[in-house]
C-alpha positions as CSV (number, residue, x, y, z in Angstrom):
1,X,0.0,0.0,0.0
2,X,1.4,3.4,-1.0
3,X,1.2,6.2,1.5
4,X,1.1,9.8,0.3
5,X,1.4,13.0,2.2
6,X,-1.2,15.7,1.4
7,X,0.5,19.1,1.8
8,X,-2.7,21.0,1.3
9,X,-4.3,19.8,4.6
10,X,-1.5,18.0,6.3
11,X,-2.9,14.5,6.4
12,X,-2.1,11.2,4.6
13,X,-3.7,9.5,1.7
14,X,-3.8,5.7,1.3
15,X,-3.6,4.2,-2.2
16,X,-6.7,2.1,-3.0
17,X,-5.4,1.0,-6.4
18,X,-5.5,2.5,-9.8
19,X,-5.6,6.3,-9.4
20,X,-7.9,6.4,-6.4
21,X,-6.9,7.0,-2.7
22,X,-8.6,7.8,0.6
23,X,-7.3,10.4,3.0
24,X,-7.1,10.0,6.7
25,X,-10.4,11.9,7.1
26,X,-12.2,9.3,4.8
27,X,-12.4,11.6,1.8
28,X,-12.1,9.9,-1.6
29,X,-9.3,11.4,-3.7
30,X,-8.4,10.9,-7.4
31,X,-4.7,11.1,-8.4
32,X,-4.5,13.2,-11.6
33,X,-0.7,13.0,-11.9
34,X,2.2,15.4,-11.3
35,X,1.7,15.3,-7.6
36,X,-1.8,16.6,-7.7
37,X,-5.0,14.9,-6.5
38,X,-8.7,16.0,-6.6
39,X,-11.1,15.6,-3.7
40,X,-14.0,13.8,-5.3
41,X,-16.6,15.4,-3.0
42,X,-15.5,19.1,-2.9
43,X,-13.5,19.2,-6.2
44,X,-10.6,20.9,-4.4
45,X,-7.1,20.3,-5.8
46,X,-4.5,18.9,-3.3
47,X,-0.7,18.7,-3.6
48,X,0.4,15.2,-2.7
49,X,3.8,13.5,-2.5
50,X,4.3,9.7,-2.5
51,X,6.3,7.9,0.1
52,X,8.8,7.0,-2.6
53,X,9.7,10.7,-2.8
54,X,9.9,11.6,0.9
55,X,10.6,8.1,2.4
56,X,14.4,8.6,2.3
57,X,14.1,11.5,4.7
58,X,12.8,9.1,7.4
59,X,15.7,6.6,7.0
60,X,18.1,6.4,9.9
61,X,21.6,7.7,9.1
62,X,24.5,5.5,10.1
């Protein structure tokens, strides 16, 4: 499961497969590419980043 951080409201989105995800508030989001997702209820655009992009910042340094 891919985890994405939503910079627009500070929560996380969980990948549901395809281009759909759900944020931690239970809102359905559609990934439209380029680090942008749309809230399917409100239509608001959100800036999201996948854990592949920010995951290395959480790694322990030796």
